[in-house]
PLY file of the C-alpha trace (Angstrom):
ply
format ascii 1.0
element vertex 427
property float x
property float y
property float z
element edge 426
property int vertex1
property int vertex2
end_header
67.53 163.22 165.53
66.86 160.24 167.67
68.22 158.92 170.64
68.24 155.16 171.19
68.38 154.13 174.71
68.19 151.63 177.40
66.15 152.67 180.41
68.93 152.87 182.74
71.60 154.66 180.30
68.62 157.15 179.46
69.10 158.92 182.53
72.77 159.36 182.49
72.83 160.45 178.92
70.32 163.04 179.34
72.07 164.77 182.32
75.27 164.70 180.09
73.80 166.32 177.01
72.21 169.44 176.21
68.75 169.71 175.01
69.40 168.90 171.28
65.76 170.00 169.76
62.55 171.98 171.08
59.77 169.57 170.32
60.25 166.36 172.20
58.29 163.42 171.48
59.12 160.15 173.45
58.79 156.91 171.73
58.23 153.98 174.08
58.84 151.16 171.85
59.78 147.72 171.97
62.04 146.42 169.57
62.93 143.26 171.49
60.83 140.30 173.04
57.47 138.38 171.98
55.71 141.45 170.56
58.99 142.94 168.73
57.46 141.90 165.06
54.59 144.39 165.90
56.58 146.76 167.89
59.20 147.27 165.32
57.17 148.63 162.39
55.51 151.21 164.67
58.56 152.37 166.14
59.89 153.12 162.68
56.61 154.68 161.15
56.08 157.04 163.92
60.23 158.12 164.04
60.30 157.95 160.32
57.53 161.02 160.10
59.15 163.00 162.58
62.27 162.50 160.69
60.39 163.49 157.38
59.08 166.90 159.06
62.61 167.93 159.92
64.62 166.98 157.06
61.92 168.68 154.34
59.96 171.15 156.65
62.56 172.05 159.17
60.14 170.57 162.05
56.92 171.72 162.84
56.17 175.24 162.54
59.85 175.60 161.93
60.94 174.00 165.14
62.80 170.88 164.88
61.83 167.55 166.53
63.48 165.20 168.70
62.24 161.83 169.16
63.55 159.73 172.39
63.22 156.10 171.84
62.83 154.13 175.11
62.53 150.29 175.16
59.62 148.96 177.01
59.73 145.10 175.94
55.97 145.85 176.31
56.66 145.29 180.02
54.35 147.89 182.01
57.23 148.48 185.03
59.82 149.13 182.05
56.87 151.58 180.24
56.71 153.39 183.81
60.36 153.65 184.06
60.95 155.31 180.71
58.03 157.71 181.22
59.54 158.83 184.41
63.12 158.61 182.78
62.00 160.96 180.05
59.42 163.27 181.28
61.85 165.76 182.44
63.11 166.81 178.91
59.95 168.59 177.73
58.08 165.54 176.69
55.08 166.87 174.60
52.83 163.77 174.46
52.93 160.13 175.22
52.27 157.37 173.14
52.62 154.19 175.38
51.39 151.53 172.94
50.09 149.52 175.65
46.76 149.39 177.26
48.54 148.13 180.79
51.26 150.84 180.62
48.63 153.44 179.63
46.42 152.37 182.81
49.51 153.07 185.15
50.50 156.65 183.27
46.75 157.91 183.48
47.35 159.35 186.91
50.94 160.17 186.62
50.80 161.97 183.51
47.56 163.62 184.34
49.52 164.94 187.91
52.39 166.07 185.71
50.45 167.79 182.81
51.22 165.77 180.19
49.02 164.20 177.30
48.79 160.66 176.62
47.47 159.51 173.24
46.47 155.81 173.56
45.19 155.64 169.89
42.56 153.21 169.43
44.05 151.17 172.72
44.00 152.01 176.46
40.90 152.94 178.99
38.18 153.35 176.78
36.33 155.46 179.00
38.82 158.23 178.72
36.99 159.23 175.56
35.16 161.67 178.27
37.80 164.26 178.39
35.61 166.25 181.29
36.95 163.17 183.58
39.98 162.21 181.79
41.43 165.59 180.95
44.76 164.53 179.86
43.94 161.36 177.93
43.16 160.99 174.45
42.02 157.71 172.32
40.86 158.99 169.03
40.05 158.13 166.05
38.33 155.26 167.83
38.30 153.18 170.99
37.98 149.39 171.61
34.13 149.50 172.01
33.78 151.27 169.05
35.77 148.59 167.76
33.84 145.56 169.23
30.24 147.41 167.87
32.02 147.90 164.33
32.92 144.25 164.39
29.30 143.24 165.36
27.84 145.44 162.55
30.02 143.38 159.78
28.63 140.28 161.60
24.90 141.43 161.24
25.81 142.64 157.82
26.96 139.37 156.73
24.01 137.72 158.73
21.30 139.90 156.86
20.65 142.01 159.98
19.71 139.03 162.47
22.15 137.67 164.90
19.26 135.87 167.10
20.78 132.18 167.98
24.39 132.77 166.75
27.22 132.28 168.86
30.16 134.45 168.81
33.46 133.88 170.64
36.11 136.06 171.87
39.63 134.89 172.01
41.57 137.49 174.08
45.06 138.21 175.24
44.36 137.70 178.96
45.16 141.50 180.13
43.77 144.82 180.61
43.73 144.89 176.93
42.27 142.05 175.86
39.61 142.30 178.34
38.53 145.66 176.99
35.82 144.76 174.73
34.26 142.20 176.92
31.19 144.18 178.69
30.56 145.75 175.13
29.99 142.43 173.77
27.87 141.24 176.50
25.81 144.07 176.05
25.55 143.92 172.41
24.55 140.26 172.82
21.73 141.32 174.76
20.69 143.73 172.13
20.99 141.24 169.17
20.31 137.83 170.68
23.37 136.12 170.05
25.67 134.03 172.56
29.03 135.32 173.62
31.75 132.79 174.75
34.84 134.92 176.22
38.08 132.68 175.79
41.58 134.03 177.38
44.67 133.37 176.00
47.55 133.94 178.61
50.74 136.09 178.02
52.28 135.81 175.10
50.03 133.64 173.48
52.33 130.97 171.83
50.29 127.98 173.29
46.61 127.90 172.10
45.78 124.20 171.45
43.11 124.42 174.44
41.64 127.14 173.33
40.88 125.93 169.67
39.96 122.79 170.89
37.30 124.90 172.81
36.34 126.55 169.52
36.06 123.34 167.81
34.12 121.92 170.38
31.95 124.94 170.88
31.16 125.63 167.07
30.95 129.41 167.26
29.69 130.95 164.07
32.08 133.72 164.39
35.44 134.27 166.03
36.64 137.79 166.98
40.15 138.35 168.23
41.91 140.81 170.78
45.54 139.82 170.26
48.73 141.36 169.83
52.62 139.85 168.74
52.93 136.28 168.45
49.68 135.54 169.87
47.94 136.59 166.26
50.06 134.18 164.34
49.73 131.28 166.67
45.75 131.73 166.56
45.53 132.39 162.94
47.51 129.20 162.28
45.44 127.35 164.97
42.15 128.23 163.12
43.85 127.22 160.14
44.23 123.66 161.35
40.84 123.60 162.50
39.59 124.41 159.33
38.03 127.41 160.56
36.22 129.51 157.83
38.82 132.50 157.74
36.04 134.78 156.53
34.38 134.40 159.79
37.44 134.80 161.96
37.90 138.54 162.88
40.33 140.46 164.85
40.70 143.91 166.03
43.22 146.40 164.20
45.81 145.23 166.26
45.37 141.74 165.02
45.63 142.76 161.17
49.17 143.16 160.22
51.64 141.23 157.60
53.34 139.73 160.68
50.08 138.32 161.70
48.98 136.35 158.95
52.29 135.58 156.76
53.59 132.94 158.95
50.20 130.80 158.14
50.73 130.89 154.53
47.66 130.06 152.37
45.74 129.18 155.71
45.39 132.61 156.49
43.43 133.58 153.18
40.18 135.33 153.88
40.86 136.20 157.55
39.42 139.67 158.44
40.40 142.39 160.87
39.03 146.00 161.85
41.20 148.91 160.03
40.96 152.47 161.43
42.86 153.80 158.54
44.29 152.83 154.98
47.42 150.83 154.13
49.89 150.32 151.36
52.38 152.65 149.92
49.82 154.03 147.50
49.71 157.29 148.87
51.43 160.56 147.88
53.53 160.94 151.02
55.54 158.17 150.37
57.08 159.67 147.43
58.53 162.54 150.14
59.57 159.43 152.65
61.52 157.82 150.05
63.37 160.94 148.89
63.83 162.58 152.48
64.00 159.41 154.70
64.85 156.08 153.12
67.23 157.19 150.47
68.87 159.70 152.75
69.69 156.53 154.89
67.39 158.36 157.86
65.10 155.73 158.16
64.92 154.01 162.07
64.88 150.78 160.56
65.97 148.85 157.83
63.35 150.52 155.68
61.50 147.29 154.74
58.38 148.20 156.68
57.03 151.09 154.90
53.93 150.72 153.75
53.04 147.81 156.08
49.66 148.05 158.37
51.74 149.09 161.30
54.48 151.03 159.90
51.36 153.17 158.84
49.87 153.27 162.17
52.94 154.33 163.61
53.01 157.15 160.87
49.40 157.96 161.55
49.96 158.13 165.47
52.65 160.81 164.40
50.86 162.65 161.96
48.51 163.27 164.47
50.91 164.38 167.10
52.49 166.69 164.61
49.10 168.26 163.79
48.06 168.68 167.20
51.53 170.37 167.96
50.77 172.90 164.71
47.66 173.65 166.45
48.99 174.45 170.00
51.59 176.64 168.42
48.62 178.52 166.61
46.31 178.85 169.66
49.37 180.14 171.78
51.40 182.12 169.47
54.57 180.44 169.82
56.50 177.78 168.31
58.29 176.65 171.77
55.35 174.96 173.11
55.01 173.35 176.39
52.81 169.76 177.45
49.94 172.13 178.56
49.97 173.72 175.47
50.16 170.31 173.39
46.94 169.19 175.23
45.24 172.19 174.26
46.39 171.57 170.62
44.82 167.92 170.91
41.73 169.12 172.32
41.08 171.43 169.57
42.21 169.13 166.82
40.48 169.34 163.55
41.58 167.09 161.11
39.57 167.50 157.52
40.02 165.58 154.37
41.37 168.58 152.61
44.40 168.87 155.28
44.76 164.92 154.86
45.26 165.62 150.98
47.68 168.26 151.81
49.48 165.85 154.16
49.67 163.46 151.13
47.48 161.08 153.03
44.07 161.59 151.08
41.39 159.19 152.27
43.72 157.66 154.85
41.94 158.12 157.67
38.47 159.59 158.98
38.01 163.25 159.10
37.15 164.18 162.81
37.34 166.85 165.29
38.08 166.70 169.00
36.55 168.48 172.03
36.49 168.24 175.78
33.26 166.39 175.61
35.06 163.81 173.22
38.30 162.85 173.51
37.90 159.47 171.40
36.78 160.94 167.82
34.28 159.76 165.93
34.15 156.09 166.62
34.68 154.85 162.99
36.34 151.49 161.61
36.54 149.65 157.89
37.15 146.08 157.50
40.10 144.80 155.87
40.80 141.02 154.52
43.75 139.27 153.84
44.36 137.78 150.08
47.37 135.17 151.03
47.82 134.98 147.07
49.00 138.62 146.35
50.07 139.09 150.19
48.12 142.17 150.58
45.10 143.53 152.69
42.10 144.93 151.01
39.65 147.11 152.64
36.17 145.41 151.89
33.94 147.92 153.76
33.40 151.62 153.77
33.64 153.26 156.94
31.27 152.03 159.85
29.88 154.07 162.81
30.09 152.44 166.30
26.53 151.83 167.94
26.83 154.76 170.12
23.33 154.10 171.69
25.40 151.35 173.59
28.69 152.59 174.09
28.06 156.08 175.32
26.15 155.12 178.53
29.12 152.71 178.87
31.43 155.62 178.97
29.55 157.66 181.39
29.09 154.65 183.31
33.03 153.95 183.65
34.40 157.54 183.80
31.59 158.49 186.31
33.11 155.51 188.83
36.81 156.63 188.08
35.72 160.21 188.93
34.23 159.13 192.05
37.17 156.67 192.99
39.44 159.36 192.35
37.70 162.70 193.53
37.34 164.01 190.24
34.89 166.63 189.73
33.97 166.44 185.82
34.51 169.55 183.95
34.88 171.16 180.76
35.34 174.64 181.39
0 1
1 2
2 3
3 4
4 5
5 6
6 7
7 8
8 9
9 10
10 11
11 12
12 13
13 14
14 15
15 16
16 17
17 18
18 19
19 20
20 21
21 22
22 23
23 24
24 25
25 26
26 27
27 28
28 29
29 30
30 31
31 32
32 33
33 34
34 35
35 36
36 37
37 38
38 39
39 40
40 41
41 42
42 43
43 44
44 45
45 46
46 47
47 48
48 49
49 50
50 51
51 52
52 53
53 54
54 55
55 56
56 57
57 58
58 59
59 60
60 61
61 62
62 63
63 64
64 65
65 66
66 67
67 68
68 69
69 70
70 71
71 72
72 73
73 74
74 75
75 76
76 77
77 78
78 79
79 80
80 81
81 82
82 83
83 84
84 85
85 86
86 87
87 88
88 89
89 90
90 91
91 92
92 93
93 94
94 95
95 96
96 97
97 98
98 99
99 100
100 101
101 102
102 103
103 104
104 105
105 106
106 107
107 108
108 109
109 110
110 111
111 112
112 113
113 114
114 115
115 116
116 117
117 118
118 119
119 120
120 121
121 122
122 123
123 124
124 125
125 126
126 127
127 128
128 129
129 130
130 131
131 132
132 133
133 134
134 135
135 136
136 137
137 138
138 139
139 140
140 141
141 142
142 143
143 144
144 145
145 146
146 147
147 148
148 149
149 150
150 151
151 152
152 153
153 154
154 155
155 156
156 157
157 158
158 159
159 160
160 161
161 162
162 163
163 164
164 165
165 166
166 167
167 168
168 169
169 170
170 171
171 172
172 173
173 174
174 175
175 176
176 177
177 178
178 179
179 180
180 181
181 182
182 183
183 184
184 185
185 186
186 187
187 188
188 189
189 190
190 191
191 192
192 193
193 194
194 195
195 196
196 197
197 198
198 199
199 200
200 201
201 202
202 203
203 204
204 205
205 206
206 207
207 208
208 209
209 210
210 211
211 212
212 213
213 214
214 215
215 216
216 217
217 218
218 219
219 220
220 221
221 222
222 223
223 224
224 225
225 226
226 227
227 228
228 229
229 230
230 231
231 232
232 233
233 234
234 235
235 236
236 237
237 238
238 239
239 240
240 241
241 242
242 243
243 244
244 245
245 246
246 247
247 248
248 249
249 250
250 251
251 252
252 253
253 254
254 255
255 256
256 257
257 258
258 259
259 260
260 261
261 262
262 263
263 264
264 265
265 266
266 267
267 268
268 269
269 270
270 271
271 272
272 273
273 274
274 275
275 276
276 277
277 278
278 279
279 280
280 281
281 282
282 283
283 284
284 285
285 286
286 287
287 288
288 289
289 290
290 291
291 292
292 293
293 294
294 295
295 296
296 297
297 298
298 299
299 300
300 301
301 302
302 303
303 304
304 305
305 306
306 307
307 308
308 309
309 310
310 311
311 312
312 313
313 314
314 315
315 316
316 317
317 318
318 319
319 320
320 321
321 322
322 323
323 324
324 325
325 326
326 327
327 328
328 329
329 330
330 331
331 332
332 333
333 334
334 335
335 336
336 337
337 338
338 339
339 340
340 341
341 342
342 343
343 344
344 345
345 346
346 347
347 348
348 349
349 350
350 351
351 352
352 353
353 354
354 355
355 356
356 357
357 358
358 359
359 360
360 361
361 362
362 363
363 364
364 365
365 366
366 367
367 368
368 369
369 370
370 371
371 372
372 373
373 374
374 375
375 376
376 377
377 378
378 379
379 380
380 381
381 382
382 383
383 384
384 385
385 386
386 387
387 388
388 389
389 390
390 391
391 392
392 393
393 394
394 395
395 396
396 397
397 398
398 399
399 400
400 401
401 402
402 403
403 404
404 405
405 406
406 407
407 408
408 409
409 410
410 411
411 412
412 413
413 414
414 415
415 416
416 417
417 418
418 419
419 420
420 421
421 422
422 423
423 424
424 425
425 426
């Protein structure tokens, strides 16, 4: 079941309608605006996975799921409005799909006792569960991503980056700024020159940035982009003939929507990946039978198997497994947000369980703890083949440099704790 409502209409409908299901998962989506091309497939994958659980399994632990979708337009203020409008419906966990919205919701959700899962985005230091009790960002965060990208570049350069220049083209927002500190620290460690280049929202105009890249001639360009910014950057890189195999986006800059507009010019472009993609996983037979062919898909059904559809499905799967864990811990199917938080902190994703779910070798095996809300910090690199119009994984899992990242997490989370009078605790 699903409700697709505007922020203004949402409260009135809820006041007039009875609760229709026991396990409530809000979807703070954006199907409109300059980020819609990336927001739509994620929202479709997220909702379709829960629909599959309802239609095939009768929900989670026998309890039906209700997805409440609220349009944010990737706007922080609207995202907060959606949170306020839906939290009273028994919302178990929020996945804002926006670093800006996540930053605003951290104090609100913590005070309300509702967990947030900012999977691979948001405030990186929320990895420290002793400070951020209700915030989770497993299986990897932005600082992991920055380190993984640098490790891949080191591999390409025979392990030596001294004298190299690495540029970062980034969305000029909390999201895009997240990796800067890490890349600065890694530049000190490995001896490369670091060149950050900001792109203002929404990123449709980047002529000056790519003129700067052409003039500065970096050896590699990293990108922390989203929505139309990614398409424009890849086209501009192609226009100046920047080597695509030396242009690497974060996992939010590596979908089909980002590369297809550039045609052959995008060939060889790389991005990080936190999971597999494509429709060759066993789960898709059930998805086709119970959701797509049954006419119950959240969208047109044309996004199945794409990178961001897969990511939305992955986010829903992790939420469902955390809910199942919470049910087991507390001995009840009708869990509360506080119980959901317990399930998220006790989550243990094994390869055997992934295979049972029809997603063998899809993502990393990992477990969560109070000390580590961020997971193992693993990622892969994928590369675009314009001739086949497909992404291919070109590396195994790469582990981030914890010797650099963990101290940064400790420093930032400790500062947050001091500012907000939080006593870190894992009791």
